[in-house]
N, CA, C, O and the ligand as a Tripos MOL2 file, in Angstrom:
@<TRIPOS>MOLECULE
protein
  245   243    62     0     0
PROTEIN
NO_CHARGES

@<TRIPOS>ATOM
      1 N          -9.4880   17.6510   -5.6350 N.3       1 MET1
      2 CA         -8.8120   17.3590   -4.3740 C.3       1 MET1
      3 C          -8.0850   16.0210   -4.4890 C.2       1 MET1
      4 O          -8.6800   15.0040   -4.8470 O.2       1 MET1
      5 N          -6.8320   16.0410   -4.1900 N.am      2 ASP2
      6 CA         -6.0630   14.8070   -4.2260 C.3       2 ASP2
      7 C          -6.0500   14.1850   -2.8410 C.2       2 ASP2
      8 O          -5.9050   14.8660   -1.8260 O.2       2 ASP2
      9 N          -6.2050   12.8850   -2.8330 N.am      3 GLU3
     10 CA         -6.1090   12.1730   -1.5630 C.3       3 GLU3
     11 C          -5.1260   11.0360   -1.7170 C.2       3 GLU3
     12 O          -5.0390   10.4000   -2.7670 O.2       3 GLU3
     13 N          -4.4020   10.7990   -0.6700 N.am      4 PHE4
     14 CA         -3.3960    9.7470   -0.7020 C.3       4 PHE4
     15 C          -3.5920    8.8240    0.4890 C.2       4 PHE4
     16 O          -4.0290    9.2450    1.5600 O.2       4 PHE4
     17 N          -3.2640    7.5810    0.2810 N.am      5 ILE5
     18 CA         -3.1610    6.6550    1.3980 C.3       5 ILE5
     19 C          -1.7280    6.1420    1.4480 C.2       5 ILE5
     20 O          -1.0130    6.1470    0.4470 O.2       5 ILE5
     21 N          -1.3380    5.7110    2.6020 N.am      6 THR6
     22 CA         -0.0210    5.0930    2.7470 C.3       6 THR6
     23 C          -0.2130    3.5890    2.8370 C.2       6 THR6
     24 O          -0.9720    3.0940    3.6700 O.2       6 THR6
     25 N           0.4700    2.8860    1.9850 N.am      7 VAL7
     26 CA          0.3770    1.4320    1.9840 C.3       7 VAL7
     27 C           1.7570    0.8440    2.2490 C.2       7 VAL7
     28 O           2.7860    1.4830    2.0310 O.2       7 VAL7
     29 N           1.7400   -0.3840    2.7220 N.am      8 GLN8
     30 CA          3.0150   -1.0570    2.9700 C.3       8 GLN8
     31 C           3.2370   -2.1080    1.8940 C.2       8 GLN8
     32 O           2.3940   -2.9740    1.6620 O.2       8 GLN8
     33 N           4.3690   -2.0150    1.2560 N.am      9 CYS9
     34 CA          4.7070   -2.9540    0.1970 C.3       9 CYS9
     35 C           4.8460   -4.3640    0.7620 C.2       9 CYS9
     36 O           5.5480   -4.5570    1.7540 O.2       9 CYS9
     37 N           4.1880   -5.3580    0.1480 N.am     10 PRO10
     38 CA          4.3090   -6.7380    0.6350 C.3      10 PRO10
     39 C           5.6480   -7.3810    0.2770 C.2      10 PRO10
     40 O           5.9980   -8.4310    0.8150 O.2      10 PRO10
     41 N           6.3830   -6.7600   -0.6190 N.am     11 PHE11
     42 CA          7.6750   -7.3280   -1.0210 C.3      11 PHE11
     43 C           8.8160   -6.8030   -0.1630 C.2      11 PHE11
     44 O           9.6070   -7.5810    0.3690 O.2      11 PHE11
     45 N           8.9030   -5.4890   -0.0300 N.am     12 CYS12
     46 CA         10.0610   -4.9020    0.6510 C.3      12 CYS12
     47 C           9.7020   -4.2650    1.9910 C.2      12 CYS12
     48 O          10.5800   -3.7860    2.7100 O.2      12 CYS12
     49 N           8.4040   -4.2610    2.3280 N.am     13 ALA13
     50 CA          7.9280   -3.7850    3.6300 C.3      13 ALA13
     51 C           8.1260   -2.2910    3.8450 C.2      13 ALA13
     52 O           8.0420   -1.8100    4.9750 O.2      13 ALA13
     53 N           8.3870   -1.5570    2.7750 N.am     14 GLN14
     54 CA          8.4940   -0.1060    2.8910 C.3      14 GLN14
     55 C           7.1200    0.5340    2.6630 C.2      14 GLN14
     56 O           6.2900    0.0130    1.9180 O.2      14 GLN14
     57 N           6.9070    1.6550    3.3130 N.am     15 ASP15
     58 CA          5.6710    2.4020    3.0940 C.3      15 ASP15
     59 C           5.8260    3.3530    1.9180 C.2      15 ASP15
     60 O           6.8760    3.9640    1.7180 O.2      15 ASP15
     61 N           4.7610    3.4610    1.1530 N.am     16 PHE16
     62 CA          4.7500    4.4780    0.0940 C.3      16 PHE16
     63 C           3.3260    4.9690   -0.1000 C.2      16 PHE16
     64 O           2.3700    4.3420    0.3560 O.2      16 PHE16
     65 N           3.2010    6.1020   -0.7850 N.am     17 SER17
     66 CA          1.9040    6.7410   -0.9570 C.3      17 SER17
     67 C           1.2600    6.3470   -2.2780 C.2      17 SER17
     68 O           1.9330    6.2150   -3.3000 O.2      17 SER17
     69 N          -0.0470    6.1630   -2.2390 N.am     18 VAL18
     70 CA         -0.8270    5.8750   -3.4360 C.3      18 VAL18
     71 C          -1.9100    6.9450   -3.5440 C.2      18 VAL18
     72 O          -2.6150    7.2300   -2.5760 O.2      18 VAL18
     73 N          -2.0300    7.5240   -4.7150 N.am     19 GLU19
     74 CA         -3.0590    8.5330   -4.9250 C.3      19 GLU19
     75 C          -4.3960    7.8450   -5.1590 C.2      19 GLU19
     76 O          -4.4840    6.8920   -5.9340 O.2      19 GLU19
     77 N          -5.4330    8.3310   -4.4890 N.am     20 LEU20
     78 CA         -6.7620    7.7660   -4.6370 C.3      20 LEU20
     79 C          -7.5000    8.4570   -5.7630 C.2      20 LEU20
     80 O          -7.3830    9.6670   -5.9530 O.2      20 LEU20
     81 N          -8.2550    7.6800   -6.5030 N.am     21 ASP21
     82 CA         -9.1900    8.2440   -7.4730 C.3      21 ASP21
     83 C         -10.5680    8.2270   -6.8130 C.2      21 ASP21
     84 O         -11.2770    7.2220   -6.8570 O.2      21 ASP21
     85 N         -10.9340    9.3530   -6.2020 N.am     22 VAL22
     86 CA        -12.1730    9.3890   -5.4150 C.3      22 VAL22
     87 C         -13.4170    9.3540   -6.3100 C.2      22 VAL22
     88 O         -14.5310    9.1720   -5.8180 O.2      22 VAL22
     89 N         -13.2280    9.5250   -7.6090 N.am     23 THR23
     90 CA        -14.3620    9.4550   -8.5320 C.3      23 THR23
     91 C         -14.4680    8.0830   -9.1790 C.2      23 THR23
     92 O         -15.3150    7.8710  -10.0460 O.2      23 THR23
     93 N         -13.6160    7.1500   -8.7670 N.am     24 GLY24
     94 CA        -13.5390    5.8730   -9.4650 C.3      24 GLY24
     95 C         -14.4840    4.7990   -8.9770 C.2      24 GLY24
     96 O         -14.4140    3.6570   -9.4330 O.2      24 GLY24
     97 N         -15.3700    5.1480   -8.0530 N.am     25 GLY25
     98 CA        -16.3310    4.1610   -7.5930 C.3      25 GLY25
     99 C         -16.0330    3.7050   -6.1790 C.2      25 GLY25
    100 O         -14.9810    4.0070   -5.6170 O.2      25 GLY25
    101 N         -16.9800    2.9730   -5.6180 N.am     26 ARG26
    102 CA        -16.8810    2.5470   -4.2160 C.3      26 ARG26
    103 C         -15.8800    1.4200   -4.0210 C.2      26 ARG26
    104 O         -15.2300    1.3200   -2.9810 O.2      26 ARG26
    105 N         -15.7660    0.5750   -5.0370 N.am     27 ASP27
    106 CA        -14.8220   -0.5340   -4.9600 C.3      27 ASP27
    107 C         -13.8430   -0.4250   -6.1120 C.2      27 ASP27
    108 O         -14.2470   -0.3060   -7.2690 O.2      27 ASP27
    109 N         -12.5860   -0.4640   -5.8060 N.am     28 GLN28
    110 CA        -11.5810   -0.3260   -6.8520 C.3      28 GLN28
    111 C         -10.4670   -1.3280   -6.6160 C.2      28 GLN28
    112 O         -10.0860   -1.6130   -5.4800 O.2      28 GLN28
    113 N          -9.9550   -1.8550   -7.7170 N.am     29 VAL29
    114 CA         -8.7800   -2.7200   -7.6610 C.3      29 VAL29
    115 C          -7.8310   -2.2260   -8.7350 C.2      29 VAL29
    116 O          -8.2230   -2.0670   -9.8910 O.2      29 VAL29
    117 N          -6.6080   -1.9880   -8.3660 N.am     30 PHE30
    118 CA         -5.6410   -1.5650   -9.3670 C.3      30 PHE30
    119 C          -4.2460   -1.9970   -8.9280 C.2      30 PHE30
    120 O          -4.0060   -2.3650   -7.7780 O.2      30 PHE30
    121 N          -3.3570   -1.9340   -9.8830 N.am     31 ILE31
    122 CA         -1.9700   -2.3140   -9.6350 C.3      31 ILE31
    123 C          -1.1320   -1.0430   -9.5590 C.2      31 ILE31
    124 O          -1.2090   -0.1810  -10.4340 O.2      31 ILE31
    125 N          -0.3430   -0.9420   -8.5180 N.am     32 VAL32
    126 CA          0.6170    0.1570   -8.4440 C.3      32 VAL32
    127 C           2.0080   -0.4500   -8.3170 C.2      32 VAL32
    128 O           2.1860   -1.5290   -7.7520 O.2      32 VAL32
    129 N           2.9720    0.2560   -8.8450 N.am     33 ASP33
    130 CA          4.3490   -0.1850   -8.6660 C.3      33 ASP33
    131 C           4.9010    0.4340   -7.3900 C.2      33 ASP33
    132 O           4.8050    1.6430   -7.1800 O.2      33 ASP33
    133 N           5.4680   -0.3940   -6.5590 N.am     34 CYS34
    134 CA          6.0820    0.0970   -5.3290 C.3      34 CYS34
    135 C           7.1310    1.1530   -5.6680 C.2      34 CYS34
    136 O           7.9430    0.9720   -6.5750 O.2      34 CYS34
    137 N           7.1010    2.2540   -4.9270 N.am     35 GLU35
    138 CA          8.0650    3.3210   -5.1920 C.3      35 GLU35
    139 C           9.4810    2.9310   -4.8050 C.2      35 GLU35
    140 O          10.4490    3.5260   -5.2780 O.2      35 GLU35
    141 N           9.5950    1.9400   -3.9520 N.am     36 VAL36
    142 CA         10.9120    1.5640   -3.4370 C.3      36 VAL36
    143 C          11.5380    0.4470   -4.2700 C.2      36 VAL36
    144 O          12.6740    0.5700   -4.7260 O.2      36 VAL36
    145 N          10.7840   -0.6540   -4.4700 N.am     37 CYS37
    146 CA         11.3640   -1.8030   -5.1700 C.3      37 CYS37
    147 C          10.7790   -1.9860   -6.5710 C.2      37 CYS37
    148 O          11.2220   -2.8620   -7.3140 O.2      37 CYS37
    149 N           9.7890   -1.1720   -6.9380 N.am     38 CYS38
    150 CA          9.2070   -1.1530   -8.2880 C.3      38 CYS38
    151 C           8.4760   -2.4320   -8.6600 C.2      38 CYS38
    152 O           8.2190   -2.6750   -9.8390 O.2      38 CYS38
    153 N           8.1390   -3.2490   -7.6770 N.am     39 ARG39
    154 CA          7.3690   -4.4480   -7.9980 C.3      39 ARG39
    155 C           5.8760   -4.1230   -7.9710 C.2      39 ARG39
    156 O           5.4500   -3.2070   -7.2680 O.2      39 ARG39
    157 N           5.0800   -4.8760   -8.7400 N.am     40 PRO40
    158 CA          3.6540   -4.5720   -8.8060 C.3      40 PRO40
    159 C           2.9040   -5.0380   -7.5670 C.2      40 PRO40
    160 O           3.0210   -6.1880   -7.1440 O.2      40 PRO40
    161 N           2.1430   -4.1350   -7.0040 N.am     41 VAL41
    162 CA          1.3680   -4.3900   -5.7930 C.3      41 VAL41
    163 C          -0.1010   -4.2110   -6.1400 C.2      41 VAL41
    164 O          -0.5020   -3.1900   -6.6980 O.2      41 VAL41
    165 N          -0.8950   -5.2180   -5.8020 N.am     42 GLU42
    166 CA         -2.3260   -5.1200   -6.0760 C.3      42 GLU42
    167 C          -3.0000   -4.4260   -4.9050 C.2      42 GLU42
    168 O          -2.8390   -4.8250   -3.7510 O.2      42 GLU42
    169 N          -3.7510   -3.3900   -5.2120 N.am     43 CYS43
    170 CA         -4.3570   -2.5480   -4.1870 C.3      43 CYS43
    171 C          -5.8790   -2.5970   -4.3220 C.2      43 CYS43
    172 O          -6.4270   -2.2710   -5.3750 O.2      43 CYS43
    173 N          -6.5440   -3.0000   -3.2650 N.am     44 HIS44
    174 CA         -8.0040   -3.0320   -3.2370 C.3      44 HIS44
    175 C          -8.4750   -1.8670   -2.3760 C.2      44 HIS44
    176 O          -8.0300   -1.7060   -1.2390 O.2      44 HIS44
    177 N          -9.3560   -1.0740   -2.9110 N.am     45 LEU45
    178 CA         -9.9070    0.0440   -2.1540 C.3      45 LEU45
    179 C         -11.3980   -0.1370   -1.9790 C.2      45 LEU45
    180 O         -12.0930   -0.6250   -2.8710 O.2      45 LEU45
    181 N         -11.8780    0.2640   -0.8190 N.am     46 GLN46
    182 CA        -13.3080    0.2370   -0.5800 C.3      46 GLN46
    183 C         -13.6620    1.4850    0.2220 C.2      46 GLN46
    184 O         -13.1080    1.7270    1.2940 O.2      46 GLN46
    185 N         -14.5890    2.2710   -0.3090 N.am     47 PHE47
    186 CA        -15.0200    3.4820    0.3790 C.3      47 PHE47
    187 C         -16.3290    3.1950    1.1050 C.2      47 PHE47
    188 O         -17.2550    2.6230    0.5300 O.2      47 PHE47
    189 N         -16.3970    3.5940    2.3630 N.am     48 ASP48
    190 CA        -17.6610    3.4080    3.0750 C.3      48 ASP48
    191 C         -18.5760    4.6150    2.8500 C.2      48 ASP48
    192 O         -18.2230    5.5480    2.1280 O.2      48 ASP48
    193 N         -19.7470    4.5820    3.4740 N.am     49 GLU49
    194 CA        -20.7310    5.6220    3.1970 C.3      49 GLU49
    195 C         -20.2790    7.0020    3.6380 C.2      49 GLU49
    196 O         -20.7380    8.0080    3.0970 O.2      49 GLU49
    197 N         -19.3920    7.0600    4.6060 N.am     50 ALA50
    198 CA        -18.8630    8.3480    5.0530 C.3      50 ALA50
    199 C         -17.7000    8.8240    4.1850 C.2      50 ALA50
    200 O         -17.1570    9.9060    4.4090 O.2      50 ALA50
    201 N         -17.3190    8.0190    3.1990 N.am     51 GLY51
    202 CA        -16.2200    8.4080    2.3270 C.3      51 GLY51
    203 C         -14.8620    7.9750    2.8370 C.2      51 GLY51
    204 O         -13.8400    8.2780    2.2210 O.2      51 GLY51
    205 N         -14.8410    7.2680    3.9570 N.am     52 ALA52
    206 CA        -13.5660    6.7750    4.4620 C.3      52 ALA52
    207 C         -13.1000    5.6000    3.6000 C.2      52 ALA52
    208 O         -13.9090    4.8230    3.0920 O.2      52 ALA52
    209 N         -11.8210    5.4930    3.4510 N.am     53 CYS53
    210 CA        -11.2560    4.4910    2.5560 C.3      53 CYS53
    211 C         -10.5960    3.3700    3.3430 C.2      53 CYS53
    212 O          -9.7240    3.6040    4.1800 O.2      53 CYS53
    213 N         -11.0350    2.1340    3.0510 N.am     54 MET54
    214 CA        -10.3500    0.9630    3.5760 C.3      54 MET54
    215 C          -9.4600    0.4490    2.4510 C.2      54 MET54
    216 O          -9.8490    0.5040    1.2840 O.2      54 MET54
    217 N          -8.3060   -0.0340    2.7720 N.am     55 HIS55
    218 CA         -7.4890   -0.5980    1.7140 C.3      55 HIS55
    219 C          -6.8570   -1.9080    2.1380 C.2      55 HIS55
    220 O          -6.6290   -2.1730    3.3180 O.2      55 HIS55
    221 N          -6.5860   -2.7110    1.1300 N.am     56 GLU56
    222 CA         -6.0110   -4.0210    1.3490 C.3      56 GLU56
    223 C          -4.9730   -4.2190    0.2470 C.2      56 GLU56
    224 O          -5.1940   -3.8770   -0.9140 O.2      56 GLU56
    225 N          -3.8600   -4.7680    0.6410 N.am     57 ILE57
    226 CA         -2.7430   -4.9130   -0.2940 C.3      57 ILE57
    227 C          -2.4650   -6.4010   -0.4880 C.2      57 ILE57
    228 O          -2.4500   -7.1750    0.4690 O.2      57 ILE57
    229 N          -2.2490   -6.7820   -1.7320 N.am     58 SER58
    230 CA         -1.8230   -8.1580   -1.9580 C.3      58 SER58
    231 C          -0.8440   -8.1780   -3.1200 C.2      58 SER58
    232 O          -0.6640   -7.1770   -3.8140 O.2      58 SER58
    233 N          -0.2310   -9.2960   -3.3160 N.am     59 THR59
    234 CA          0.6800   -9.4300   -4.4400 C.3      59 THR59
    235 C          -0.0790   -9.9700   -5.6330 C.2      59 THR59
    236 O          -1.0470  -10.7160   -5.4850 O.2      59 THR59
    237 N           0.3600   -9.5960   -6.7890 N.am     60 ASP60
    238 CA         -0.3150   -9.9930   -8.0160 C.3      60 ASP60
    239 C           0.2540  -11.3290   -8.5000 C.2      60 ASP60
    240 O           0.7660  -11.4380   -9.6140 O.2      60 ASP60
    241 N           0.1520  -12.3210   -7.6510 N.am     61 ALA61
    242 CA          0.7770  -13.6030   -7.9910 C.3      61 ALA61
    243 C          -0.2570  -14.6540   -8.2940 C.2      61 ALA61
    244 O           0.0930  -15.7940   -8.6000 O.2      61 ALA61
    245 ZN          8.4980   -2.5700   -2.4410 Zn       62 ZN62
@<TRIPOS>BOND
     1     1     2 1
     2     2     3 1
     3     3     4 2
     4     3     5 am
     5     5     6 1
     6     6     7 1
     7     7     8 2
     8     7     9 am
     9     9    10 1
    10    10    11 1
    11    11    12 2
    12    11    13 am
    13    13    14 1
    14    14    15 1
    15    15    16 2
    16    15    17 am
    17    17    18 1
    18    18    19 1
    19    19    20 2
    20    19    21 am
    21    21    22 1
    22    22    23 1
    23    23    24 2
    24    23    25 am
    25    25    26 1
    26    26    27 1
    27    27    28 2
    28    27    29 am
    29    29    30 1
    30    30    31 1
    31    31    32 2
    32    31    33 am
    33    33    34 1
    34    34    35 1
    35    35    36 2
    36    35    37 am
    37    37    38 1
    38    38    39 1
    39    39    40 2
    40    39    41 am
    41    41    42 1
    42    42    43 1
    43    43    44 2
    44    43    45 am
    45    45    46 1
    46    46    47 1
    47    47    48 2
    48    47    49 am
    49    49    50 1
    50    50    51 1
    51    51    52 2
    52    51    53 am
    53    53    54 1
    54    54    55 1
    55    55    56 2
    56    55    57 am
    57    57    58 1
    58    58    59 1
    59    59    60 2
    60    59    61 am
    61    61    62 1
    62    62    63 1
    63    63    64 2
    64    63    65 am
    65    65    66 1
    66    66    67 1
    67    67    68 2
    68    67    69 am
    69    69    70 1
    70    70    71 1
    71    71    72 2
    72    71    73 am
    73    73    74 1
    74    74    75 1
    75    75    76 2
    76    75    77 am
    77    77    78 1
    78    78    79 1
    79    79    80 2
    80    79    81 am
    81    81    82 1
    82    82    83 1
    83    83    84 2
    84    83    85 am
    85    85    86 1
    86    86    87 1
    87    87    88 2
    88    87    89 am
    89    89    90 1
    90    90    91 1
    91    91    92 2
    92    91    93 am
    93    93    94 1
    94    94    95 1
    95    95    96 2
    96    95    97 am
    97    97    98 1
    98    98    99 1
    99    99   100 2
   100    99   101 am
   101   101   102 1
   102   102   103 1
   103   103   104 2
   104   103   105 am
   105   105   106 1
   106   106   107 1
   107   107   108 2
   108   107   109 am
   109   109   110 1
   110   110   111 1
   111   111   112 2
   112   111   113 am
   113   113   114 1
   114   114   115 1
   115   115   116 2
   116   115   117 am
   117   117   118 1
   118   118   119 1
   119   119   120 2
   120   119   121 am
   121   121   122 1
   122   122   123 1
   123   123   124 2
   124   123   125 am
   125   125   126 1
   126   126   127 1
   127   127   128 2
   128   127   129 am
   129   129   130 1
   130   130   131 1
   131   131   132 2
   132   131   133 am
   133   133   134 1
   134   134   135 1
   135   135   136 2
   136   135   137 am
   137   137   138 1
   138   138   139 1
   139   139   140 2
   140   139   141 am
   141   141   142 1
   142   142   143 1
   143   143   144 2
   144   143   145 am
   145   145   146 1
   146   146   147 1
   147   147   148 2
   148   147   149 am
   149   149   150 1
   150   150   151 1
   151   151   152 2
   152   151   153 am
   153   153   154 1
   154   154   155 1
   155   155   156 2
   156   155   157 am
   157   157   158 1
   158   158   159 1
   159   159   160 2
   160   159   161 am
   161   161   162 1
   162   162   163 1
   163   163   164 2
   164   163   165 am
   165   165   166 1
   166   166   167 1
   167   167   168 2
   168   167   169 am
   169   169   170 1
   170   170   171 1
   171   171   172 2
   172   171   173 am
   173   173   174 1
   174   174   175 1
   175   175   176 2
   176   175   177 am
   177   177   178 1
   178   178   179 1
   179   179   180 2
   180   179   181 am
   181   181   182 1
   182   182   183 1
   183   183   184 2
   184   183   185 am
   185   185   186 1
   186   186   187 1
   187   187   188 2
   188   187   189 am
   189   189   190 1
   190   190   191 1
   191   191   192 2
   192   191   193 am
   193   193   194 1
   194   194   195 1
   195   195   196 2
   196   195   197 am
   197   197   198 1
   198   198   199 1
   199   199   200 2
   200   199   201 am
   201   201   202 1
   202   202   203 1
   203   203   204 2
   204   203   205 am
   205   205   206 1
   206   206   207 1
   207   207   208 2
   208   207   209 am
   209   209   210 1
   210   210   211 1
   211   211   212 2
   212   211   213 am
   213   213   214 1
   214   214   215 1
   215   215   216 2
   216   215   217 am
   217   217   218 1
   218   218   219 1
   219   219   220 2
   220   219   221 am
   221   221   222 1
   222   222   223 1
   223   223   224 2
   224   223   225 am
   225   225   226 1
   226   226   227 1
   227   227   228 2
   228   227   229 am
   229   229   230 1
   230   230   231 1
   231   231   232 2
   232   231   233 am
   233   233   234 1
   234   234   235 1
   235   235   236 2
   236   235   237 am
   237   237   238 1
   238   238   239 1
   239   239   240 2
   240   239   241 am
   241   241   242 1
   242   242   243 1
   243   243   244 2
@<TRIPOS>SUBSTRUCTURE
     1 MET1         2 RESIDUE 1 A MET
     2 ASP2         6 RESIDUE 1 A ASP
     3 GLU3        10 RESIDUE 1 A GLU
     4 PHE4        14 RESIDUE 1 A PHE
     5 ILE5        18 RESIDUE 1 A ILE
     6 THR6        22 RESIDUE 1 A THR
     7 VAL7        26 RESIDUE 1 A VAL
     8 GLN8        30 RESIDUE 1 A GLN
     9 CYS9        34 RESIDUE 1 A CYS
    10 PRO10       38 RESIDUE 1 A PRO
    11 PHE11       42 RESIDUE 1 A PHE
    12 CYS12       46 RESIDUE 1 A CYS
    13 ALA13       50 RESIDUE 1 A ALA
    14 GLN14       54 RESIDUE 1 A GLN
    15 ASP15       58 RESIDUE 1 A ASP
    16 PHE16       62 RESIDUE 1 A PHE
    17 SER17       66 RESIDUE 1 A SER
    18 VAL18       70 RESIDUE 1 A VAL
    19 GLU19       74 RESIDUE 1 A GLU
    20 LEU20       78 RESIDUE 1 A LEU
    21 ASP21       82 RESIDUE 1 A ASP
    22 VAL22       86 RESIDUE 1 A VAL
    23 THR23       90 RESIDUE 1 A THR
    24 GLY24       94 RESIDUE 1 A GLY
    25 GLY25       98 RESIDUE 1 A GLY
    26 ARG26      102 RESIDUE 1 A ARG
    27 ASP27      106 RESIDUE 1 A ASP
    28 GLN28      110 RESIDUE 1 A GLN
    29 VAL29      114 RESIDUE 1 A VAL
    30 PHE30      118 RESIDUE 1 A PHE
    31 ILE31      122 RESIDUE 1 A ILE
    32 VAL32      126 RESIDUE 1 A VAL
    33 ASP33      130 RESIDUE 1 A ASP
    34 CYS34      134 RESIDUE 1 A CYS
    35 GLU35      138 RESIDUE 1 A GLU
    36 VAL36      142 RESIDUE 1 A VAL
    37 CYS37      146 RESIDUE 1 A CYS
    38 CYS38      150 RESIDUE 1 A CYS
    39 ARG39      154 RESIDUE 1 A ARG
    40 PRO40      158 RESIDUE 1 A PRO
    41 VAL41      162 RESIDUE 1 A VAL
    42 GLU42      166 RESIDUE 1 A GLU
    43 CYS43      170 RESIDUE 1 A CYS
    44 HIS44      174 RESIDUE 1 A HIS
    45 LEU45      178 RESIDUE 1 A LEU
    46 GLN46      182 RESIDUE 1 A GLN
    47 PHE47      186 RESIDUE 1 A PHE
    48 ASP48      190 RESIDUE 1 A ASP
    49 GLU49      194 RESIDUE 1 A GLU
    50 ALA50      198 RESIDUE 1 A ALA
    51 GLY51      202 RESIDUE 1 A GLY
    52 ALA52      206 RESIDUE 1 A ALA
    53 CYS53      210 RESIDUE 1 A CYS
    54 MET54      214 RESIDUE 1 A MET
    55 HIS55      218 RESIDUE 1 A HIS
    56 GLU56      222 RESIDUE 1 A GLU
    57 ILE57      226 RESIDUE 1 A ILE
    58 SER58      230 RESIDUE 1 A SER
    59 THR59      234 RESIDUE 1 A THR
    60 ASP60      238 RESIDUE 1 A ASP
    61 ALA61      242 RESIDUE 1 A ALA
    62 ZN62       245 GROUP 0 **** ****
């Protein structure tokens, strides 16, 4: 099952989708390239006990 979240790019403020790796653990940090401006966005994911995903976006600076 694929799951996606929508994140807002901190550089260009556009929304884009990020595919979740639901088997990757409760806490995940990875870099995705913005689909709009192609800059690297650091994405922090945290899954709670119900499986809901919280996410936080920052720049890799
Ligand atoms: Zn962007």
